[in-house]
OpenMM code with the backbone's topology and positions (N, CA, C; nanometers):
from openmm import Vec3, app, unit

residues = "MET GLU GLU LYS ILE SER VAL HIS ASP LYS PRO ARG GLY GLU LYS VAL TYR ALA TYR ILE SER GLU PHE LYS GLY THR LYS TYR LEU HIS ILE ARG GLU TRP TYR MET ASP ASN ASN GLU GLU LYS PRO THR LYS LYS GLY VAL THR LEU PRO MET ASP LYS ILE GLU ALA LEU ARG ASP ALA ILE ASN GLN LEU LEU ALA LYS GLU GLN PRO ALA LYS GLU".split()
positions = [
    Vec3(0.5679, 0.8491, -1.1531),
    Vec3(0.5352, 0.7921, -1.0244),
    Vec3(0.6229, 0.8578, -0.9187),
    Vec3(0.5613, 0.8829, -0.8033),
    Vec3(0.6345, 0.9402, -0.6919),
    Vec3(0.7120, 0.8303, -0.6206),
    Vec3(0.7753, 0.8657, -0.5122),
    Vec3(0.8571, 0.7729, -0.4359),
    Vec3(0.7749, 0.6551, -0.3836),
    Vec3(0.8326, 0.5342, -0.3962),
    Vec3(0.7716, 0.4150, -0.3377),
    Vec3(0.8282, 0.3985, -0.1976),
    Vec3(0.7418, 0.3640, -0.1022),
    Vec3(0.7841, 0.3389, 0.0347),
    Vec3(0.7653, 0.1905, 0.0623),
    Vec3(0.8730, 0.1242, 0.1016),
    Vec3(0.8682, -0.0188, 0.1294),
    Vec3(0.7866, -0.0444, 0.2553),
    Vec3(0.6924, -0.1373, 0.2448),
    Vec3(0.6044, -0.1711, 0.3556),
    Vec3(0.6396, -0.3091, 0.4115),
    Vec3(0.6785, -0.4025, 0.3222),
    Vec3(0.7002, -0.5400, 0.3654),
    Vec3(0.7881, -0.6126, 0.2642),
    Vec3(0.8891, -0.6856, 0.3141),
    Vec3(0.9703, -0.7725, 0.2289),
    Vec3(0.9182, -0.9148, 0.2431),
    Vec3(0.8866, -0.9778, 0.1309),
    Vec3(0.8325, -1.1133, 0.1338),
    Vec3(0.9479, -1.2141, 0.1231),
    Vec3(0.9263, -1.3375, 0.1702),
    Vec3(1.0345, -1.4368, 0.1748),
    Vec3(1.0974, -1.4716, 0.0397),
    Vec3(1.0205, -1.4659, -0.0672),
    Vec3(1.0753, -1.5049, -0.1978),
    Vec3(1.1326, -1.3868, -0.2762),
    Vec3(1.1506, -1.2729, -0.2082),
    Vec3(1.2143, -1.1588, -0.2721),
    Vec3(1.1200, -1.0500, -0.3189),
    Vec3(0.9892, -1.0778, -0.3219),
    Vec3(0.8958, -0.9734, -0.3606),
    Vec3(0.8897, -0.8686, -0.2493),
    Vec3(0.8479, -0.7484, -0.2855),
    Vec3(0.8319, -0.6407, -0.1882),
    Vec3(0.6942, -0.5788, -0.2043),
    Vec3(0.6402, -0.5321, -0.0935),
    Vec3(0.5138, -0.4591, -0.0967),
    Vec3(0.5481, -0.3122, -0.0757),
    Vec3(0.5012, -0.2283, -0.1664),
    Vec3(0.5265, -0.0848, -0.1613),
    Vec3(0.3957, -0.0077, -0.1517),
    Vec3(0.4033, 0.1080, -0.0899),
    Vec3(0.2948, 0.2056, -0.0936),
    Vec3(0.3472, 0.3247, -0.1737),
    Vec3(0.2647, 0.3753, -0.2630),
    Vec3(0.3050, 0.4910, -0.3434),
    Vec3(0.1816, 0.5589, -0.4013),
    Vec3(0.2028, 0.6802, -0.4475),
    Vec3(0.0945, 0.7600, -0.5054),
    Vec3(0.1282, 0.7869, -0.6517),
    Vec3(0.0279, 0.7741, -0.7369),
    Vec3(0.0455, 0.8089, -0.8776),
    Vec3(-0.0777, 0.8837, -0.9254),
    Vec3(-0.0668, 0.9416, -1.0426),
    Vec3(-0.1777, 1.0157, -1.1008),
    Vec3(-0.2145, 0.9537, -1.2345),
    Vec3(-0.3447, 0.9417, -1.2593),
    Vec3(-0.3948, 0.8884, -1.3857),
    Vec3(-0.5156, 0.9707, -1.4272),
    Vec3(-0.5091, 1.0293, -1.5444),
    Vec3(-0.6171, 1.1115, -1.5990),
    Vec3(-0.6633, 1.2179, -1.4995),
    Vec3(-0.5659, 1.2813, -1.4329),
    Vec3(-0.5959, 1.3915, -1.3428),
    Vec3(-0.6406, 1.3530, -1.2032),
    Vec3(-0.6478, 1.2228, -1.1747),
    Vec3(-0.6875, 1.1764, -1.0418),
    Vec3(-0.5685, 1.1095, -0.9754),
    Vec3(-0.5444, 1.1433, -0.8482),
    Vec3(-0.4357, 1.0807, -0.7735),
    Vec3(-0.4876, 0.9568, -0.7019),
    Vec3(-0.4028, 0.8534, -0.6992),
    Vec3(-0.4378, 0.7253, -0.6387),
    Vec3(-0.3285, 0.6800, -0.5431),
    Vec3(-0.3701, 0.6137, -0.4353),
    Vec3(-0.2778, 0.5449, -0.3460),
    Vec3(-0.2737, 0.3994, -0.3900),
    Vec3(-0.1533, 0.3469, -0.4070),
    Vec3(-0.1341, 0.2064, -0.4421),
    Vec3(-0.0641, 0.1370, -0.3264),
    Vec3(-0.1101, 0.0187, -0.2930),
    Vec3(-0.0380, -0.0713, -0.2036),
    Vec3(-0.0259, -0.1994, -0.2843),
    Vec3(0.0943, -0.2256, -0.3350),
    Vec3(0.1100, -0.3286, -0.4370),
    Vec3(0.2378, -0.4080, -0.4173),
    Vec3(0.2308, -0.5366, -0.4541),
    Vec3(0.3473, -0.6241, -0.4533),
    Vec3(0.4268, -0.6041, -0.5828),
    Vec3(0.5589, -0.5976, -0.5689),
    Vec3(0.6497, -0.5843, -0.6826),
    Vec3(0.7459, -0.7021, -0.6834),
    Vec3(0.7989, -0.7355, -0.8002),
    Vec3(0.8952, -0.8438, -0.8140),
    Vec3(1.0095, -0.7992, -0.9035),
    Vec3(1.1193, -0.8753, -0.9006),
    Vec3(1.2348, -0.8444, -0.9861),
    Vec3(1.2267, -0.9274, -1.1139),
    Vec3(1.2512, -0.8630, -1.2275),
    Vec3(1.2552, -0.9294, -1.3576),
    Vec3(1.3742, -0.8736, -1.4331),
    Vec3(1.4783, -0.9539, -1.4488),
    Vec3(1.6011, -0.9093, -1.5169),
    Vec3(1.6541, -0.7797, -1.4572),
    Vec3(1.6696, -0.7794, -1.3240),
    Vec3(1.7225, -0.6644, -1.2496),
    Vec3(1.6359, -0.5394, -1.2597),
    Vec3(1.5090, -0.5562, -1.2927),
    Vec3(1.4155, -0.4431, -1.2989),
    Vec3(1.2937, -0.4762, -1.2129),
    Vec3(1.2564, -0.3832, -1.1241),
    Vec3(1.1367, -0.4030, -1.0432),
    Vec3(1.0126, -0.3776, -1.1272),
    Vec3(0.9148, -0.4698, -1.1130),
    Vec3(0.7898, -0.4569, -1.1862),
    Vec3(0.6728, -0.4845, -1.0919),
    Vec3(0.5598, -0.4138, -1.1126),
    Vec3(0.4437, -0.4365, -1.0263),
    Vec3(0.3691, -0.5638, -1.0662),
    Vec3(0.3033, -0.6247, -0.9667),
    Vec3(0.2162, -0.7392, -0.9945),
    Vec3(0.0713, -0.6907, -0.9895),
    Vec3(-0.0198, -0.7814, -1.0137),
    Vec3(-0.1625, -0.7495, -1.0012),
    Vec3(-0.2080, -0.7603, -0.8563),
    Vec3(-0.1202, -0.8112, -0.7685),
    Vec3(-0.1546, -0.8288, -0.6274),
    Vec3(-0.1423, -0.6953, -0.5554),
    Vec3(-0.2538, -0.6373, -0.5200),
    Vec3(-0.2519, -0.5102, -0.4500),
    Vec3(-0.3863, -0.4416, -0.4575),
    Vec3(-0.3851, -0.3181, -0.4113),
    Vec3(-0.5075, -0.2388, -0.4104),
    Vec3(-0.4724, -0.0963, -0.4539),
    Vec3(-0.5663, -0.0339, -0.5232),
    Vec3(-0.5526, 0.1048, -0.5668),
    Vec3(-0.6780, 0.1784, -0.5223),
    Vec3(-0.6572, 0.2885, -0.4503),
    Vec3(-0.7699, 0.3682, -0.4016),
    Vec3(-0.7529, 0.5133, -0.4441),
    Vec3(-0.8619, 0.5788, -0.4859),
    Vec3(-0.8519, 0.7224, -0.5108),
    Vec3(-0.8215, 0.7932, -0.3787),
    Vec3(-0.7476, 0.9019, -0.3866),
    Vec3(-0.7033, 0.9720, -0.2664),
    Vec3(-0.8202, 1.0205, -0.1809),
    Vec3(-0.9371, 1.0425, -0.2398),
    Vec3(-1.0504, 1.0885, -0.1582),
    Vec3(-1.1073, 0.9773, -0.0692),
    Vec3(-1.0568, 0.8549, -0.0819),
    Vec3(-1.0993, 0.7430, 0.0030),
    Vec3(-0.9978, 0.7121, 0.1133),
    Vec3(-0.8892, 0.7877, 0.1198),
    Vec3(-0.7825, 0.7590, 0.2150),
    Vec3(-0.8293, 0.7766, 0.3594),
    Vec3(-0.9114, 0.8764, 0.3877),
    Vec3(-0.9610, 0.8956, 0.5244),
    Vec3(-1.0424, 0.7746, 0.5692),
    Vec3(-1.1233, 0.7171, 0.4811),
    Vec3(-1.2021, 0.5982, 0.5158),
    Vec3(-1.1085, 0.4811, 0.5448),
    Vec3(-1.0007, 0.4674, 0.4677),
    Vec3(-0.9028, 0.3623, 0.4925),
    Vec3(-0.8329, 0.3846, 0.6261),
    Vec3(-0.7920, 0.5079, 0.6534),
    Vec3(-0.7263, 0.5403, 0.7802),
    Vec3(-0.8195, 0.5099, 0.8984),
    Vec3(-0.9468, 0.5477, 0.8865),
    Vec3(-1.0441, 0.5198, 0.9926),
    Vec3(-1.0597, 0.3689, 1.0145),
    Vec3(-1.0665, 0.2926, 0.9066),
    Vec3(-1.0811, 0.1470, 0.9176),
    Vec3(-0.9587, 0.0858, 0.9859),
    Vec3(-0.8397, 0.1311, 0.9490),
    Vec3(-0.7165, 0.0805, 1.0112),
    Vec3(-0.7157, 0.1148, 1.1596),
    Vec3(-0.7525, 0.2376, 1.1946),
    Vec3(-0.7556, 0.2780, 1.3353),
    Vec3(-0.8557, 0.1949, 1.4151),
    Vec3(-0.9719, 0.1660, 1.3563),
    Vec3(-1.0714, 0.0825, 1.4244),
    Vec3(-1.0183, -0.0588, 1.4474),
    Vec3(-0.9526, -0.1139, 1.3470),
    Vec3(-0.8961, -0.2478, 1.3609),
    Vec3(-0.7863, -0.2503, 1.4663),
    Vec3(-0.7006, -0.1497, 1.4663),
    Vec3(-0.5937, -0.1431, 1.5653),
    Vec3(-0.6486, -0.1267, 1.7056),
    Vec3(-0.7540, -0.0486, 1.7216),
    Vec3(-0.8146, -0.0285, 1.8532),
    Vec3(-0.8694, -0.1600, 1.9086),
    Vec3(-0.9212, -0.2437, 1.8216),
    Vec3(-0.9742, -0.3733, 1.8654),
    Vec3(-0.8620, -0.4682, 1.9063),
    Vec3(-0.7429, -0.4493, 1.8519),
    Vec3(-0.6290, -0.5352, 1.8820),
    Vec3(-0.5547, -0.4924, 2.0083),
    Vec3(-0.5744, -0.3683, 2.0507),
    Vec3(-0.5062, -0.3159, 2.1687),
    Vec3(-0.5705, -0.3723, 2.2943),
    Vec3(-0.4909, -0.4163, 2.3909),
    Vec3(-0.5509, -0.4610, 2.5169),
    Vec3(-0.6138, -0.3437, 2.5904),
    Vec3(-0.7211, -0.3703, 2.6621),
    Vec3(-0.7904, -0.2651, 2.7376),
    Vec3(-0.6999, -0.2112, 2.8474),
    Vec3(-0.7001, -0.0787, 2.8667),
    Vec3(-0.6206, -0.0166, 2.9721),
    Vec3(-0.6965, -0.0238, 3.1029),
    Vec3(-0.6237, -0.0524, 3.2097),
    Vec3(-0.6884, -0.0611, 3.3425),
    Vec3(-0.6680, 0.0630, 3.4220),
] * unit.nanometer
topology = app.Topology()
chain = topology.addChain("A")
for resn in residues:
    res = topology.addResidue(resn, chain)
    for name in ("N", "CA", "C"):
        topology.addAtom(name, app.Element.getBySymbol(name[0]), res)
């Protein structure tokens, strides 16, 4: 697994990370919640995994959502 980038710290100590991994020759983007178990970080089932060829669609969706949240410029 490549480097995990922290996205969000949750109140009960869990963390949400974004990271890329490879499985059977395909690279995937993961956005997943992790927790501590006996001083070891472990992933939960809470999250999403997308093949890298879907990242542009995700980026476009995020940009569209952000544009709707921005106040109109005068």
